[in-house]
N, C-alpha and C positions, 0 to 999 in steps of 0.2 A: 668791332664796336659792340657795346652792350646797350640795350634799349630797357629802359625802366618803365613799364607801363603805368605805375603809380604816379611818378612825376612827369612822365612823358618826355624825359630827357635821354639822350644816348651819349656814351663816352668810350674812349679806348679801354680795352681790357688790359690795363697796365697799372702797376703799383709802384713803378720806379719813381723816386722823387725827383721833382724838377724835369721830368721827362717832357721832350717836345713832340715825341711821336713821329719823328721824321727819318728815322733810320733804324738799322737792325739792332741798336742798343736798346730799343723799345721792346717790351715784352709782347706788344700787339702787332708789331710790324710785320707786314706780309709782302715786302718787296715794292719795288717801283711800278710793277704791272706791265713793264715793257719787256715782252718776251724776246724781242730781238736782240736784247742785251744779254749775251751769253757770259758776261765777265762775272756775274753774281748768281746765287741761287734764285730761282724764280718760283714763287708759289702761285698755283693756278686758283684765282679768287672767286670763280664763278660758283663754286660749291664748297660750303663748309658743313661738315657733319658733326653731329653731337650724339655720343653713345656712352652711357655709364658715367656721366659727369666729365667726359673727356672730349675735346674737340678734335676732329681730323681734317686734314687738308692735304692735298697732292702737291708735289714740288718736284723741280728739276734742278739738280745740282749744277753749278757752273761747268760748262763743256761736257756735260754729261749727255748720253744718248738714252737715258731712261728716266721714267717717272717713278717716284717713290711715294708711299704713303707716310705721313708724318702725324704723330699724336701730339697734341698741344694741351697741357694742363693750365686752365684758366686761372687757377689758384696760385700756381708757383711760377708759371711762365715757362716751365721746363718743356722742351721739344726733343723728340726723338724719332728716327726712321723705324717704322714698324715693319715694313716689307716692301718688295720691288713689285711695281705693277705691270711694267713692260716698256716697249719703245715709247720714247717721249713723244707725246701728243697733246696732253692736257684734256683729254676727252674720255676719261674713265668714269663709268657710273658705278657707285659704291652702295652697298647694302650691308648693314651690320646685324649679327646675331651672336649672342654669347660672346665667346672670345674670337670670333671669326669674322672676316670680311668677305663678301661675295662681289666680284666685279668683272666688268666686260668693257670693251672699247666701243663707244656709241657710234664711232665712225663707220662701223660695218666692214663689209668684205670687199668692197669695190677696189681698194688699193693694196690688197693682200694677194700675194704670188698664188697661193692655192685657194683663194676664195673661201677660207675656212675662218669661221668665227667661234670664239670660245668663251665660256664662263668659268671663272677660276674661284676656288675657295682657299683662302689663306689664313693662317693663324695670326693674331695681332702681335705675338711675340716673334714672328718671322721664321719660326722653326718648321712650319708645315705649309705645303702648298699642293693643290691638286686640281686637275681640270675636272669639272663635274658634268659638263656638257659641251658638245660642239655641233656645228651646223655648217653645211657647205652649199653655197649658191653664189652666182656672179655678183649680185647686188642684194645683200641680206644684212640685217641688223638685229640685234636684240634690243628690247625696249621694256620700260616699266619694271625693272627689277625691284621687288618689294618683299619684306618678311612679314608673314602673319602666321601667328600660332605656331604649328609644327611644321612650317615649310617656307621655302623661298620660291616666289613665283616670278614669272617673266613672259614676255610676249616674243614671238618672231615675226619679223616683217620682211617680205620680199618686195624687190622693186624692179620693174622693167623699164628700160629706157628705149625710146623710139628715136634712132638717130637721125630720121628725116624731120620730124616735128619738134625734137628735143623735148618731148613730154615724157615725164617719169609717172608711171602708174604704180600705186602700191597695193599689195595684197596682204592681208593679215591672217596668219597662220594658225591663230588660236593662242589659248592660254596654257602655260605649262607649270608644273610644280615640282621642286626638288624637295623630297622628304628628308628632314633632318635625321630621323630614326632609321629609315631604310636606306639612306644615301643613294637614291636613285630617282629618275626623272619620269613623270608620267603627264600625259596630256589632260587637262581638266575640262577644256571646252574647244570645240572645232569652230566656233562662231568667229566671224571677222572682227574680233575685239581690237579696239585701238588704244583703250586704256580700261582700268578697273581699280577697284578698291574693295576691302573687306571691312564690315562694321567692327567696331571695338569689342563688341560682345562675340564676335566670331560666328553669328548666326546668319548673316546675309552678304551675299556677293553682289556687288553693284558693277555693271560693266557698260561700255560705250561701244556700240556697233557702228562702223563706218557708214555714213550717209543714212543711218536709221534713227539712232538716238540712244538714251540710257534705258537700261533694264535693270530689274531688282529680282534676285533669285536666292531662295533660302538654300544654305549649304547642305548638300546631300539630296536635294530635290532636282528634278529634271524640268520642272515647271518655272516660267519666268514671267515677269509682268513688265511691260513698257511704261516707263514713268516720265520720260521726256522725249519729244519728237524732234528730230533735227530738221533744219532748214538750210538755206544757202549760206547762212552765217555760222552754222555750227555742224558742218560735215564731219569734222575731225576734232574731237575734244578730249581733254584731259579730266580725270575725276579724282576726287578726294572726299572724305567724309569725316565728321566728328559725331559726338553724341546725338546731335539735333539735325544737322544739316548735311546735304550732299552737295558738293561744289562741282560745278560744270564750267570750264574755262576754255575758249577756243584758241589759246595761244599757238597750238601746234599747226593751226590752219595756214600759218605764214608760209609753210613749205609748199602749199597747193594754191594759195590764193592771197593776192595782195588787196582784195577788195573787202576783206572782213572788217567789221567794227570790233575792236578788241573788247570782248564781253565776258563777264563772270555772272553765271546765273547760280542763284542760291536757292536750293530746293528743300522743302520739308521732307526729311528722310522717310517719314512714315507713310506719306501719300504721294509724294512727288510734286505737289503744288509749289509753284514759284513764289518764294518768299519776297525776293527782290532780284534785280540785276543791276550791275555796276560797270561802268568802264574799267577795264583792267588789262593791261598789257600781258602781265603774268601774275599769277597769284602765289604767295607763298602761305597761304592759309593762316595759321595762328593758333589761338585758343578760343574758348567759348566767348570771350569779351572783345577780342581784337582780331581784325583782318589785315594782313600786310600784302600789298601789291606793289608792282612797278609803276612808276609814272608813265602814262601812256605816251607822253611827249619826250621823256628823256629817261631811257631805260637805266641809266647809271643811278637814278634817284629813286628811293623807296618811300612809301607813304603808308600810313596806318589808319584804319577806320575803327572807331571804338564802339559805335552803335550800329550793329550789322543791318538792322531792318530799316534804318532810315537813310535818306540819300542827300541830306543837306551838306553843302561844301564845309560847313563848320565842324562837322564830325571828323574831318581828315586832319591828321598830323603829318606835316611834311617832315621827313627825316633827311639831313644831309644835303640840302639844296641851296643853291644861291638865287633861285627864282623867287621874286616876291609873291607873297600870298595873293595879292589883288590881281597880279598878272596871271597866276595859275587859275584863279576864278574866272578871268576873262576867257582863257583857253577852254575851260569847261563850259562856259556859257555858249561858245560857238560849237563845241563838239559834244554831242548829246548821246545817250544811249541808242537813239534811232538814226544817228548819222550827223553829218555836218550840217549846220544851218545855213541856209541860203547858199549852199555850194562853198563855203568858206573851208577849203582844205589847205592848211598851210604846207602840207608835204606835197601837194601837187606841184607839177613843173611850173616853174616861175614864181612860186609862193614860198620858197625855202627861206 
């Protein structure tokens, strides 16, 4: 789908005349979404990437044991396989730079025979492929692969499982960088970073330390400044930023706590002051005018907020939902940024 912020309308990316957008004859069609059906090609719809005017998505051919990266030209509708990612799983995280894609399997090492995880660099024409980094541990995974300036950055997370209590403990092994020019990997920070981002001007690194909060550090400096302090609702957070704001969202806390209130904090990038905080199951950020998040009550529905620093329900545009607006507002009336009013939790046992 394409969302037009001017008209606040959305529609399929398809120019076929009289198309009903219900099968693969449609330029925008991405399959039924039923991955158990092996009789047709299946596109993994949870991630769609944009790079140099072309869209990219991963798919599994019918009866194939592998996932492939597919390019999709939104102007012509042309699709073609760029390169092979690996065994079919639908869980590859992709990062694009120039004519290359960097990828790893977010599932980690738990189910691998040798407990070895790898990051691969492949050309988008499918002619080149090389392993740029590997790591070996019983339960480990790469995370937050991102491209900034002259390098590709990533995190390493180790996990330890207690067979008695069934509790899984995470340890964060620092921030790493692959230099495009040197074609080698170095460790940038040994801090237990669980996410990070770099400002658009390349001057500042923002990173989140597990159970401590967000920090700001000038690139090239060893000094850092804490700009956000974590609490029980923000132990493990994701970061992103634009020209004005730093976004802190606690979506990743799902893996360690079911008690969190799904929250997005918007901070002034210059001083760390909180501009606003909103209910957000997961944020897709957006641009200087619009913020996209998932509906906290139905993760298949997206909503957009056009005035970032105000919090009235009227500022939200609901995309692709069958839920009536007044019903949604009633949900939000009962579920506030500080928790459920009067203990009204529709997700609690007996209230489904």
